[in-house]
Every structure is written in C-alpha cells, then in structure tokens.
C-alpha positions in Angstrom: -47.2 32.4 -48.8 -45.6 29.4 -47.7 -42.0 29.5 -46.3 -39.2 27.7 -48.2 -38.0 24.3 -46.4 -34.5 26.1 -45.9 -36.1 29.0 -43.9 -38.5 27.1 -41.8 -36.3 26.3 -38.6 -36.8 23.2 -36.4 -39.9 21.7 -35.4 -40.9 21.0 -31.8 -40.3 17.3 -32.3 -36.6 17.9 -33.8 -35.9 20.4 -30.8 -37.0 17.5 -28.2 -35.0 14.9 -29.8 -31.9 17.1 -29.8 -32.3 17.9 -26.3 -32.6 14.2 -25.3 -29.6 13.1 -27.5 -27.4 15.8 -26.0 -28.6 14.9 -22.3 -27.7 11.3 -22.9 -24.3 12.2 -24.4 -23.7 14.6 -21.4 -24.5 12.1 -18.9 -22.1 9.7 -20.3 -19.4 12.1 -20.5 -20.0 13.5 -17.0 -19.8 10.0 -15.6 -16.5 9.3 -17.2 -15.2 12.6 -16.0 -16.4 12.0 -12.3 -14.8 8.5 -12.4 -11.5 10.1 -13.5 -11.8 12.6 -10.7 -12.4 10.2 -8.0 -9.2 8.3 -8.9 -7.2 11.3 -9.8 -5.2 11.2 -6.5 -4.6 7.3 -6.5 -1.0 7.8 -8.1 -0.2 10.4 -5.1 -1.3 7.9 -2.3 0.5 5.1 -4.0 3.8 7.0 -4.3 3.4 8.0 -0.5 2.7 4.4 0.5 5.6 3.1 -1.5 7.8 5.6 0.0 6.7 4.6 3.5 7.0 0.8 2.7 10.6 1.3 1.7 11.3 3.2 4.8 10.1 0.3 7.0 11.9 -2.2 4.7 15.1 -0.2 5.2 14.6 0.0 9.0 14.1 -3.9 9.4 16.7 -4.9 7.0 19.3 -2.8 8.8 18.8 -5.0 11.9 20.4 -8.2 12.7 19.0 -11.6 11.4 18.3 -12.8 14.9 19.0 -12.4 18.6 21.6 -15.1 18.7 24.1 -16.2 16.2 22.3 -19.0 14.5 21.7 -21.3 11.2 25.0 -20.4 9.4 26.9 -21.7 12.4 24.7 -24.6 13.2 23.0 -23.1 16.2 19.2 -23.1 16.6 17.8 -19.9 15.8 15.2 -18.0 18.0 11.7 -19.9 18.0 9.9 -16.9 19.4 9.1 -14.0 17.2 8.4 -10.6 18.4 10.1 -7.9 20.7 12.4 -9.5 23.4 10.9 -7.1 26.1 12.2 -4.2 24.1 10.4 -1.0 23.3 9.9 0.1 19.6 13.1 2.2 19.8 15.3 -0.9 21.1 14.4 -3.2 18.4 17.7 -4.9 17.4 16.8 -7.7 15.3 14.5 -8.6 12.4 11.9 -10.7 14.3 11.4 -8.0 16.9 9.1 -6.4 14.3 6.8 -9.5 14.1 3.1 -8.5 15.0 4.0 -4.8 14.9 0.9 -2.8 14.4 1.3 0.8 14.5 0.5 4.3 12.9 3.3 5.4 10.6 6.2 6.3 13.0 9.9 6.5 13.0 12.3 4.0 15.1 11.6 6.0 18.3 7.7 5.8 17.8 7.1 9.5 16.9 4.7 10.1 14.1 6.2 10.8 10.6 5.1 14.1 9.4 2.8 13.8 6.2 1.8 10.3 7.1 -1.1 10.7 9.7 -3.7 7.9 9.6 -1.4 5.4 7.7 -1.4 2.1 9.4 1.3 -0.3 9.3 1.4 -4.2 10.0 4.4 -6.2 10.0 4.7 -10.1 9.9 7.9 -12.1 10.2 8.2 -15.8 9.4 11.1 -18.3 8.4 10.9 -18.9 4.9 14.0 -20.8 3.9 11.7 -23.4 2.1 10.5 -20.8 -0.3 14.0 -21.1 -1.8 14.9 -24.8 -1.2 17.1 -23.7 1.9 17.3 -24.6 5.4 14.0 -23.2 6.9 16.1 -21.0 9.4 18.3 -19.3 6.8 15.6 -16.7 5.5 13.1 -14.8 7.2 10.3 -13.3 5.2 9.1 -9.8 6.2 5.5 -9.0 5.2 4.7 -5.3 5.6 1.0 -4.3 5.0 0.3 -0.4 4.7 -3.3 0.9 5.1 -3.8 4.4 3.7 -6.4 6.8 5.5 -8.8 5.9 2.5 -8.7 2.3 3.4 -6.5 1.0 0.6 -4.0 -1.5 1.4 -0.7 -2.2 -0.1 1.5 -5.1 0.6 5.5 -5.2 0.6 7.3 -8.3 1.0 11.1 -8.8 1.4 13.4 -11.5 2.6 16.4 -11.4 5.0 19.0 -13.9 4.9 21.4 -15.2 7.5 24.9 -15.7 5.9 
C-alpha cells in the first residue's frame, strides 16, 4: 500500500537543500555578529580618548600664552616653539608643549592610571590668519592621541592672547 503524501516525510534532496539554505543564512548571520563584536568596545575607547584629550587641552589652556608679554602690547612673540630648557613639570606657556611626544602622563611625567599604551603628540603653531587676525594673536594647539589598538583621534583648540 502506498503512503499518502502528507505522511511521506522529506526526500533526501529536500533535506540537502534545507541544510544548504540554513548554512548560508547562518554564515551571513554569524558574519554580522562577529563584526558587531569586533567593534563593541569602540565607544569605550573613544570615551577614554576623549577624556584624555580634554585633560591635555585643559593642561595646555591653563598656561600663559607666551614666555614674554607680546602681540596685544605690540611686542614680538616668541619665534621658537618648544620647551625653554624646561622639563615637562616646568612647562609654563602654551608653546612649551610643541613637539611633545609621550605616553599618557600627568604634568609631572607620571603615567596616568588606566591609560597605559596611549601615545600623545602635541603641535603648536600661530593661527591668527585662520580668523583674519594678526598671526601672533592666536595659537593653534593640535593634540593627537593614539590608542593601544592604533586608532588615532585628533583634538584641536585655539589659545588667544588678549
């Protein structure tokens, strides 16, 4: 006696096609999930990098504009950027930070807890022309932070001489 169609089950070909379709769907789904897992920590690193960038911006902005009183009083400002024979703990004006390249550290050069492997690079330049001012009225401070994973984030601020 022949079985009815509703009681016959799957054929071998139907089973193979089903397995292939499920395998393709699972491959696509797993690749999407793995991409999400790889980038799941990005907001964490970006937040830490932003906090570190703000810390360095605050440190630099708290310093004097220049080693000498200049620009707003008609005097010439410093032409040499970089530390004036000072160590990191003795930086006293904005341009002392020019060409600073260090691992994340405080003003005394001690490593900041939780920021091992973060590299900081600072560049300072005159930037008055960016805002149609006398060149020596503003300094542009560019801070580049590289995370331990090799991602780079840049922070730019300006310091005026009033």
